[in-house]
Backbone as a printed PyTorch tensor [residue, N CA C, xyz], in Angstrom:
tensor([[[  5.4020,  -0.0900, -10.8060],
         [  4.8940,   1.1270, -10.2380],
         [  5.9060,   1.6220,  -9.2130]],

        [[  6.1200,   2.9200,  -9.2170],
         [  7.0190,   3.5250,  -8.2470],
         [  6.2020,   4.3560,  -7.2730]],

        [[  6.3380,   4.0690,  -5.9850],
         [  5.6080,   4.7770,  -4.9450],
         [  6.1910,   6.1500,  -4.6790]],

        [[  5.4990,   6.9150,  -3.8440],
         [  5.8990,   8.2840,  -3.5340],
         [  7.2830,   8.3580,  -2.9030]],

        [[  7.6840,   7.3150,  -2.2040],
         [  8.9870,   7.2810,  -1.5460],
         [ 10.0580,   6.6090,  -2.4130]],

        [[  9.7400,   6.3230,  -3.6880],
         [ 10.6770,   5.6740,  -4.5870],
         [ 10.6660,   4.1560,  -4.5120]],

        [[  9.7590,   3.5890,  -3.7140],
         [  9.6630,   2.1390,  -3.5820],
         [  9.0630,   1.5460,  -4.8470]],

        [[  9.5700,   0.3870,  -5.2400],
         [  9.1560,  -0.2850,  -6.4690],
         [  8.1660,  -1.4030,  -6.1730]],

        [[  7.0870,  -1.4550,  -6.9600],
         [  6.0830,  -2.5090,  -6.8540],
         [  5.8760,  -3.0710,  -8.2590]],

        [[  5.9070,  -4.3820,  -8.3640],
         [  5.7910,  -5.0210,  -9.6780],
         [  4.4760,  -5.7910,  -9.7540]],

        [[  3.9190,  -5.8620, -10.9400],
         [  2.6520,  -6.5520, -11.0980],
         [  2.4380,  -7.0180, -12.5230]],

        [[  1.2710,  -7.5850, -12.7500],
         [  0.9050,  -8.0790, -14.0730],
         [ -0.6040,  -7.9410, -14.2510]],

        [[ -1.0270,  -7.9200, -15.5040],
         [ -2.4420,  -7.9400, -15.8780],
         [ -2.6640,  -9.0820, -16.8430]],

        [[ -3.7900,  -9.7510, -16.7150],
         [ -4.2520, -10.7260, -17.7030],
         [ -5.5730, -10.1760, -18.2370]],

        [[ -5.5680,  -9.7090, -19.4700],
         [ -6.7670,  -9.1170, -20.0600],
         [ -7.8020, -10.2260, -20.2810]],

        [[ -9.0230,  -9.9850, -19.8310],
         [-10.0990, -10.9650, -19.9520],
         [-11.0680, -10.5750, -21.0600]],

        [[-11.4600,  -9.3090, -21.0990],
         [-12.4070,  -8.8500, -22.1190],
         [-12.1680,  -7.3820, -22.4080]],

        [[-12.3600,  -7.0280, -23.6890],
         [-12.2190,  -5.6400, -24.1210],
         [-13.3590,  -5.3230, -25.0770]],

        [[-14.0230,  -4.2130, -24.8300],
         [-15.0560,  -3.7000, -25.7280],
         [-14.8020,  -2.2010, -25.8810]],

        [[-13.8140,  -1.8260, -26.7210],
         [-13.4330,  -0.4200, -26.8420],
         [-14.5970,   0.4410, -27.3310]],

        [[-14.7600,   1.6170, -26.8530],
         [-14.0620,   2.2180, -25.7250],
         [-14.8670,   2.1210, -24.4210]],

        [[-15.7200,   1.1270, -24.3100],
         [-16.6760,   1.0830, -23.2040],
         [-16.2970,   0.2090, -22.0170]],

        [[-15.5640,  -0.8730, -22.2540],
         [-15.3620,  -1.8430, -21.1790],
         [-13.9850,  -2.4930, -21.2750]],

        [[-13.3770,  -2.6950, -20.0970],
         [-12.1220,  -3.4420, -19.9820],
         [-12.2210,  -4.2780, -18.7220]],

        [[-11.9190,  -5.5500, -18.8450],
         [-11.9380,  -6.4740, -17.7110],
         [-10.6020,  -7.2000, -17.6760]],

        [[ -9.9700,  -7.2180, -16.4780],
         [ -8.6680,  -7.8690, -16.3840],
         [ -8.4160,  -8.3790, -14.9780]],

        [[ -7.5710,  -9.4140, -14.9080],
         [ -7.0840,  -9.9100, -13.6280],
         [ -5.8060,  -9.1430, -13.3240]],

        [[ -5.6520,  -8.7150, -12.0800],
         [ -4.5160,  -7.9050, -11.6500],
         [ -3.8050,  -8.6420, -10.5260]],

        [[ -2.4980,  -8.8050, -10.6560],
         [ -1.7490,  -9.5120,  -9.6290],
         [ -0.3880,  -8.8950,  -9.3920]],

        [[  0.3030,  -9.4260,  -8.4270],
         [  1.6220,  -8.9340,  -8.0430],
         [  2.7070,  -9.8150,  -8.6590]],

        [[  3.8800,  -9.2110,  -8.8500],
         [  5.0120,  -9.9420,  -9.4260],
         [  6.2690,  -9.6040,  -8.6380]],

        [[  7.2720, -10.4310,  -8.8190],
         [  8.5970, -10.1680,  -8.2620],
         [  9.3220,  -9.1990,  -9.2000]],

        [[ 10.4430,  -8.6690,  -8.7700],
         [ 11.2050,  -7.7210,  -9.5650],
         [ 11.6150,  -8.2350, -10.9300]],

        [[ 11.7370,  -9.5580, -11.0720],
         [ 12.1200, -10.1410, -12.3600],
         [ 10.9220, -10.4150, -13.2620]],

        [[  9.7110, -10.0440, -12.7940],
         [  8.4990, -10.2470, -13.5960],
         [  7.7640, -11.5420, -13.3140]],

        [[  8.3610, -12.4240, -12.5310],
         [  7.6930, -13.6900, -12.1990],
         [  6.4970, -13.4200, -11.2860]],

        [[  5.4090, -14.1480, -11.5230],
         [  4.1990, -13.9950, -10.7220],
         [  4.4930, -14.2940,  -9.2600]],

        [[  3.9840, -13.4340,  -8.3640],
         [  4.1140, -13.6470,  -6.9230],
         [  2.8700, -14.3800,  -6.4460]],

        [[  2.9710, -15.7040,  -6.3230],
         [  1.8370, -16.5300,  -5.9090],
         [  1.4920, -16.3580,  -4.4300]],

        [[  2.3210, -15.6500,  -3.6850],
         [  2.0780, -15.4490,  -2.2710],
         [  1.0980, -14.3130,  -1.9810]],

        [[  0.7140, -13.5700,  -3.0140],
         [ -0.2210, -12.4630,  -2.8420],
         [ -1.4590, -12.7060,  -3.7000]],

        [[ -2.6180, -12.2440,  -3.2210],
         [ -3.8490, -12.5030,  -3.9690],
         [ -3.9500, -11.6700,  -5.2420]],

        [[ -4.7930, -12.1370,  -6.1370],
         [ -5.1230, -11.3900,  -7.3500],
         [ -6.4980, -10.7580,  -7.1600]],

        [[ -6.8620,  -9.9170,  -8.1020],
         [ -8.1860,  -9.3060,  -8.0810],
         [ -8.6840,  -9.1630,  -9.5060]],

        [[ -9.9890,  -9.1620,  -9.6640],
         [-10.6160,  -8.9430, -10.9600],
         [-11.0580,  -7.4860, -10.9980]],

        [[-10.6540,  -6.7670, -12.0320],
         [-11.0150,  -5.3600, -12.1640],
         [-11.8030,  -5.1790, -13.4550]],

        [[-12.9370,  -4.4950, -13.3200],
         [-13.7680,  -4.1880, -14.4810],
         [-13.9360,  -2.6790, -14.5490]],

        [[-13.6610,  -2.1260, -15.7260],
         [-13.7620,  -0.6910, -15.9570],
         [-14.8300,  -0.4540, -17.0090]],

        [[-15.7870,   0.4150, -16.6890],
         [-16.8550,   0.7880, -17.6180],
         [-16.7810,   2.2870, -17.8720]],

        [[-16.8300,   2.6810, -19.1320],
         [-16.8950,   4.0830, -19.5160],
         [-18.2530,   4.3340, -20.1580]],

        [[-18.9490,   5.3640, -19.6700],
         [-20.2830,   5.6780, -20.1590],
         [-20.3520,   7.1570, -20.5090]],

        [[-20.9000,   7.4460, -21.6910],
         [-21.0750,   8.8420, -22.0900],
         [-22.0720,   9.5090, -21.1530]],

        [[-21.7990,  10.7760, -20.8710],
         [-22.6260,  11.5590, -19.9610],
         [-22.9210,  12.8900, -20.6500]],

        [[-24.0420,  13.5100, -20.3240],
         [-24.3540,  14.7950, -20.9750],
         [-23.2240,  15.8200, -20.8280]],

        [[-23.2170,  16.7820, -21.7080],
         [-22.2440,  17.8870, -21.7380],
         [-20.8250,  17.4030, -22.0070]],

        [[-20.6850,  16.4460, -22.9000],
         [-19.3630,  15.9560, -23.3200],
         [-18.5160,  15.4330, -22.1660]],

        [[-19.1370,  14.7770, -21.2320],
         [-18.4460,  14.1710, -20.0960],
         [-18.4800,  12.6600, -20.2480]],

        [[-17.5910,  11.9970, -19.5270],
         [-17.5620,  10.5380, -19.4820],
         [-17.5210,  10.1140, -18.0230]],

        [[-18.3240,   9.1130, -17.6860],
         [-18.3230,   8.5560, -16.3410],
         [-17.5490,   7.2440, -16.3820]],

        [[-16.5930,   7.0930, -15.4650],
         [-15.8350,   5.8560, -15.3750],
         [-16.1970,   5.1690, -14.0580]],

        [[-16.6210,   3.9140, -14.1550],
         [-16.9090,   3.1100, -12.9680],
         [-15.9150,   1.9590, -12.9260]],

        [[-15.3290,   1.7250, -11.7550],
         [-14.3630,   0.6450, -11.5750],
         [-14.8820,  -0.2760, -10.4830]],

        [[-14.9960,  -1.5540, -10.8040],
         [-15.4290,  -2.5660,  -9.8430],
         [-14.2660,  -3.5340,  -9.6390]],

        [[-13.8410,  -3.6830,  -8.3880],
         [-12.7720,  -4.6240,  -8.0520],
         [-13.3710,  -5.7570,  -7.2380]],

        [[-13.1320,  -6.9850,  -7.6870],
         [-13.6460,  -8.1690,  -7.0070],
         [-12.4670,  -9.0080,  -6.5350]],

        [[-12.5300,  -9.4370,  -5.2820],
         [-11.4650, -10.2340,  -4.6750],
         [-11.9440, -11.6680,  -4.5060]],

        [[-11.0330, -12.6350,  -4.5170],
         [-11.4460, -14.0380,  -4.3950],
         [-12.0300, -14.3800,  -3.0230]],

        [[-11.5860, -13.6720,  -1.9800],
         [-12.0860, -13.9210,  -0.6290],
         [-12.0470, -12.6070,   0.1590]],

        [[-12.7670, -12.5810,   1.2750],
         [-12.7160, -11.4280,   2.1670],
         [-11.3050, -11.2460,   2.7220]],

        [[-10.6430, -12.3460,   3.0520],
         [ -9.2710, -12.2720,   3.5680],
         [ -8.3360, -11.6560,   2.5330]],

        [[ -8.5050, -12.0060,   1.2600],
         [ -7.6740, -11.4410,   0.1950],
         [ -7.9040,  -9.9400,   0.0870]],

        [[ -9.1660,  -9.5180,   0.1670],
         [ -9.4730,  -8.0930,   0.1020],
         [ -8.8120,  -7.3610,   1.2750]],

        [[ -8.9390,  -7.9030,   2.4550],
         [ -8.3410,  -7.2620,   3.6270],
         [ -6.8230,  -7.1730,   3.5090]],

        [[ -6.1940,  -8.2220,   2.9740],
         [ -4.7440,  -8.2160,   2.7950],
         [ -4.3320,  -7.1060,   1.8300]],

        [[ -5.0460,  -6.9800,   0.7320],
         [ -4.7310,  -5.9470,  -0.2580],
         [ -4.9590,  -4.5530,   0.3310]],

        [[ -6.0520,  -4.3890,   1.0780],
         [ -6.3200,  -3.0900,   1.7050],
         [ -5.2360,  -2.7290,   2.7110]],

        [[ -4.7700,  -3.7120,   3.4850],
         [ -3.7030,  -3.4660,   4.4600],
         [ -2.3960,  -3.0600,   3.7790]],

        [[ -2.2290,  -3.4450,   2.5280],
         [ -1.0270,  -3.0930,   1.7730],
         [ -1.1130,  -1.6830,   1.1870]],

        [[ -2.2540,  -0.9970,   1.3730],
         [ -2.3800,   0.3740,   0.8960],
         [ -3.0510,   0.5300,  -0.4520]],

        [[ -3.7760,  -0.4970,  -0.8960],
         [ -4.4110,  -0.4610,  -2.2150],
         [ -5.3650,   0.7260,  -2.3720]],

        [[ -6.1620,   1.0020,  -1.3540],
         [ -7.1420,   2.0790,  -1.4650],
         [ -6.4470,   3.4280,  -1.6810]],

        [[ -5.4300,   3.7150,  -0.8960],
         [ -4.6980,   4.9780,  -1.0460],
         [ -4.0200,   5.0500,  -2.4150]],

        [[ -3.4950,   3.9310,  -2.8760],
         [ -2.8580,   3.8930,  -4.1960],
         [ -3.8390,   4.1670,  -5.3140]],

        [[ -5.0320,   3.5750,  -5.2170],
         [ -6.0560,   3.8130,  -6.2400],
         [ -6.5010,   5.2770,  -6.2300]],

        [[ -6.6900,   5.8320,  -5.0460],
         [ -7.0990,   7.2360,  -4.9470],
         [ -6.0380,   8.1330,  -5.5840]],

        [[ -4.7710,   7.8650,  -5.3030],
         [ -3.6910,   8.6680,  -5.8780],
         [ -3.6380,   8.5140,  -7.4000]],

        [[ -3.7520,   7.2940,  -7.8790],
         [ -3.6810,   7.0510,  -9.3220],
         [ -4.8710,   7.6680, -10.0500]],

        [[ -6.0680,   7.4430,  -9.5350],
         [ -7.2620,   7.9660, -10.1920],
         [ -7.3320,   9.4830, -10.1220]],

        [[ -6.7190,  10.0610,  -9.0910],
         [ -6.6880,  11.5060,  -8.9710],
         [ -5.8640,  12.1920, -10.0490]],

        [[ -5.0790,  11.4160, -10.7980],
         [ -4.2350,  11.9650, -11.8580],
         [ -4.8750,  11.8840, -13.2410]],

        [[ -6.0090,  11.2280, -13.3630],
         [ -6.5850,  10.9540, -14.6820],
         [ -6.8950,  12.2230, -15.4670]],

        [[ -7.5350,  13.2050, -14.8400],
         [ -7.8710,  14.4330, -15.5720],
         [ -6.6290,  15.0920, -16.1470]],

        [[ -5.5470,  15.1660, -15.3500],
         [ -4.3120,  15.7780, -15.8340],
         [ -3.6750,  14.9540, -16.9540]],

        [[ -3.7120,  13.6420, -16.8160],
         [ -3.1530,  12.7760, -17.8670],
         [ -3.9050,  12.9890, -19.1820]],

        [[ -5.2350,  13.0060, -19.0960],
         [ -6.0250,  13.1970, -20.3060],
         [ -5.8370,  14.5900, -20.9110]],

        [[ -5.5340,  15.5550, -20.0550],
         [ -5.3030,  16.9220, -20.5350],
         [ -3.8670,  17.1110, -21.0330]],

        [[ -3.0160,  16.0870, -20.8400],
         [ -1.6340,  16.1710, -21.2870],
         [ -0.7310,  16.9320, -20.3360]],

        [[ -1.1450,  17.0530, -19.0900],
         [ -0.3580,  17.7680, -18.0890],
         [  0.4760,  16.7640, -17.3060]],

        [[  1.7800,  16.9900, -17.2340],
         [  2.6630,  16.1010, -16.4630],
         [  2.5040,  16.3990, -14.9730]],

        [[  2.3840,  15.3130, -14.1660],
         [  2.3190,  15.4740, -12.7170],
         [  3.4260,  14.6620, -12.0740]],

        [[  3.7970,  15.0540, -10.8760],
         [  4.8300,  14.3160, -10.1260],
         [  4.2260,  13.7410,  -8.9020]]])
């Protein structure tokens, strides 16, 4: 992932469960630039649910679970919340095929 200032962040996913197109569950962690797992940072479990909604809409719910309160606080201090808001704010444009910067 490349941040707004051009900073590089590396990570990995371990897919746990998939039920297309309704559910995706995966472990999310950090990696070094060479792709090796960064054991010095916590992982998180992310579950994504897609549910049909009236008027041809879809509701997406994302649940993130951390192994400990300290792990959650560490991730939040690293800017995870702002990153998620920025990433999720692009979904409508991505689905519409509009390029964003």
